N, CA and C of each residue as an Amber inpcrd file, in Angstrom:
protein
   192
 -11.5050000   2.0660000   2.9630000 -12.4260000   2.9750000   3.6840000
 -11.7560000   4.3100000   4.0520000 -10.4990000   4.2090000   4.5210000
  -9.8030000   5.4320000   4.9050000  -9.5480000   6.3040000   3.7190000
  -9.1460000   5.6860000   2.6220000  -8.8820000   6.4390000   1.3660000
 -10.1330000   7.2070000   0.9350000 -11.2430000   6.5680000   0.9750000
 -12.5180000   7.2030000   0.6070000 -12.8840000   8.2900000   1.5800000
 -12.8120000   7.9990000   2.8570000 -13.2330000   8.9740000   3.9010000
 -12.4460000  10.2710000   3.8100000 -11.1610000  10.1610000   3.5070000
 -10.3190000  11.3630000   3.5260000  -9.9730000  11.8270000   2.1170000
 -10.5860000  11.1650000   1.1190000 -10.3390000  11.5560000  -0.3490000
  -8.8420000  11.5360000  -0.6500000  -8.1980000  10.4620000  -0.3080000
  -6.7360000  10.3240000  -0.5490000  -6.5050000   9.9310000  -1.9950000
  -5.3890000  10.3280000  -2.6080000  -5.0820000  10.0070000  -3.9620000
  -4.6030000   8.6090000  -4.1180000  -4.1990000   7.9420000  -3.0290000
  -3.6560000   6.5970000  -3.1520000  -3.9910000   5.8000000  -1.9010000
  -3.8950000   4.4780000  -2.0050000  -4.0480000   3.6110000  -0.8240000
  -2.7610000   3.4130000  -0.1560000  -1.6350000   3.9100000  -0.7460000
  -0.3470000   3.8510000  -0.1320000  -0.1420000   5.1340000   0.6980000
  -0.3900000   4.9990000   1.9920000  -0.2670000   6.1600000   2.8460000
   0.3250000   5.7310000   4.2230000   0.8110000   6.7510000   4.9460000
   1.3310000   6.5680000   6.2700000   0.6730000   7.5430000   7.2080000
   0.4290000   7.1230000   8.4700000  -0.1300000   7.9640000   9.4620000
   0.9970000   8.2900000  10.4500000   1.0900000   9.5630000  10.8630000
   2.0280000   9.8960000  11.9450000   1.2580000  10.6970000  12.9890000
   1.6770000  10.5460000  14.2120000   0.9460000  11.1960000  15.3330000
   1.9210000  12.0950000  16.1300000   1.4480000  13.2880000  16.4310000
   2.2040000  14.2040000  17.2620000   1.2700000  14.9310000  18.1450000
   1.2550000  14.5720000  19.4670000   0.3090000  15.1700000  20.3860000
  -1.1320000  14.8590000  19.8680000  -1.9390000  15.8580000  19.6550000
  -3.2940000  15.6800000  19.2350000  -3.4490000  15.8070000  17.6920000
  -2.3070000  15.8210000  17.0050000  -2.3420000  15.9970000  15.5850000
  -2.0180000  14.7270000  14.8560000  -2.7640000  14.4000000  13.7910000
  -2.5630000  13.2360000  12.9580000  -2.2440000  13.7570000  11.5580000
  -1.1370000  13.2500000  10.9970000  -0.7250000  13.6220000   9.6460000
  -0.8200000  12.4110000   8.7510000  -1.4580000  12.5820000   7.5800000
  -1.5490000  11.4860000   6.6000000  -0.7060000  11.8730000   5.4170000
   0.2610000  11.0200000   5.0690000   1.1250000  11.2680000   3.9160000
   0.9060000  10.1990000   2.9060000   0.5710000  10.5760000   1.6850000
   0.3160000   9.6070000   0.5840000   1.4660000   9.5970000  -0.4020000
   1.6250000   8.4660000  -1.0680000   2.5890000   8.3510000  -2.1560000
   1.8630000   7.8130000  -3.3940000   2.0960000   8.3990000  -4.4920000
   1.4960000   7.9320000  -5.7380000   0.0820000   8.4210000  -5.9030000
  -0.5140000   7.9760000  -6.9600000  -1.9220000   8.3390000  -7.2730000
  -2.6410000   7.1920000  -7.8740000  -2.5220000   6.0190000  -7.1390000
  -3.0560000   4.7900000  -7.6610000  -4.5830000   4.7750000  -7.7270000
  -5.1030000   3.7530000  -8.4020000  -6.5470000   3.6710000  -8.5490000
  -7.1830000   2.8600000  -7.4420000  -6.3660000   2.3860000  -6.5150000
  -6.9630000   1.6960000  -5.3310000  -7.2360000   0.2200000  -5.5460000
  -6.8800000  -0.3160000  -6.6950000  -7.1240000  -1.7460000  -6.9690000
  -5.8430000  -2.3050000  -7.4640000  -5.4630000  -3.4890000  -7.0410000
  -4.3310000  -4.1970000  -7.5510000  -3.0450000  -3.8520000  -6.8870000
  -1.9570000  -4.0510000  -7.5790000  -0.6380000  -3.9440000  -7.0800000
  -0.0750000  -2.5350000  -7.1170000   0.5580000  -2.1070000  -6.0180000
   1.2520000  -0.8250000  -6.0080000   2.6940000  -1.0860000  -6.4680000
   3.1380000  -0.4250000  -7.4750000   4.5020000  -0.5860000  -7.9120000
   5.5120000  -0.1600000  -6.8500000   5.1840000   0.9230000  -6.1640000
   6.0500000   1.3940000  -5.0920000   6.1400000   0.3710000  -3.9520000
   4.9420000  -0.1250000  -3.5670000   4.8830000  -1.1340000  -2.4940000
   5.5550000  -2.4240000  -2.8760000   5.3090000  -2.8930000  -4.0480000
   5.9300000  -4.1280000  -4.5160000   7.4780000  -4.0050000  -4.6040000
   7.9350000  -2.8460000  -5.0380000   9.4000000  -2.5820000  -5.0640000
   9.9870000  -2.5780000  -3.6620000   9.2460000  -1.9480000  -2.7500000
   9.6750000  -1.8990000  -1.3660000   9.7770000  -3.2970000  -0.7260000
   8.7600000  -4.0910000  -0.9900000   8.8030000  -5.4840000  -0.4920000
   9.9380000  -6.2470000  -1.1060000  10.2120000  -6.1080000  -2.3960000
  11.2950000  -6.8150000  -3.0340000  12.6560000  -6.4090000  -2.3850000
  12.7600000  -5.1280000  -2.1350000  14.0510000  -4.6470000  -1.4940000
  14.2140000  -5.1930000  -0.1040000  13.1060000  -5.5620000   0.5460000
  13.1840000  -6.1600000   1.9060000  13.3270000  -7.6770000   1.8510000
  13.4280000  -8.2630000   0.6390000  13.7200000  -9.6780000   0.4620000
  12.4990000 -10.5790000   0.1420000  11.3710000  -9.9940000   0.0260000
  10.1560000 -10.8000000  -0.3730000  10.3570000 -11.3360000  -1.8130000
   9.9320000 -12.5020000  -2.1110000   9.9680000 -13.0240000  -3.4510000
   8.6510000 -12.7080000  -4.2150000   8.6210000 -12.9720000  -5.5160000
   7.4850000 -12.5380000  -6.2710000   6.2140000 -13.2380000  -5.8590000
   6.3050000 -14.4740000  -5.3400000   5.0870000 -15.1560000  -4.9060000
   4.5050000 -14.5010000  -3.6420000   5.3900000 -14.0620000  -2.7120000
   4.9270000 -13.3990000  -1.5250000   4.3160000 -12.0360000  -1.8430000
   4.8760000 -11.3530000  -2.8190000   4.4190000 -10.0420000  -3.1930000
   3.0340000 -10.2150000  -3.8670000   2.8680000 -11.1030000  -4.7790000
   1.6110000 -11.3700000  -5.4320000   0.4870000 -11.7510000  -4.4150000
   0.8830000 -12.5800000  -3.4510000  -0.0970000 -13.0270000  -2.4580000
  -0.5020000 -11.8530000  -1.5370000   0.3740000 -10.9230000  -1.2920000
   0.0570000  -9.7580000  -0.5170000  -0.9870000  -8.8650000  -1.1950000
  -0.8170000  -8.6940000  -2.5030000  -1.7610000  -7.8180000  -3.2360000
  -2.9930000  -8.4690000  -3.7680000  -2.9440000  -9.7640000  -4.0640000
  -4.0330000 -10.4880000  -4.6020000  -4.4450000 -11.6360000  -3.7450000
  -5.3250000 -11.3730000  -2.7520000  -5.7160000 -12.3630000  -1.7350000
  -6.3060000 -13.5890000  -2.4300000  -5.9130000 -14.7390000  -1.9310000
  -6.4140000 -16.0390000  -2.4350000  -5.7170000 -16.5520000  -3.6180000
  -4.8000000 -15.8250000  -4.2110000  -4.0720000 -16.2960000  -5.4010000
  -2.9880000 -17.2540000  -5.0200000  -2.8930000 -18.2920000  -5.7750000
  -1.8270000 -19.2920000  -5.5160000  -0.9900000 -19.3210000  -6.7540000
   0.3290000 -19.0110000  -6.6150000   1.2610000 -19.0270000  -7.7640000
   2.0260000 -20.3170000  -7.6980000   2.0160000 -21.0360000  -8.8290000
   2.7000000 -22.2930000  -8.8230000   3.8860000 -22.2680000  -9.6820000
């Protein structure tokens, strides 16, 4: 919803606040569906395994 409302290029974005100012910073130019390569890589670097990463991006999926 936020991506659409602000016409953002990607669903990978960060909000920062300074006083009464809000800044939106986006990374990438994804299609808004499926896995973000940047996000998945970041999760892997933080120690998440492939099952946790897939479950994060694809709700309801069970990897066996």
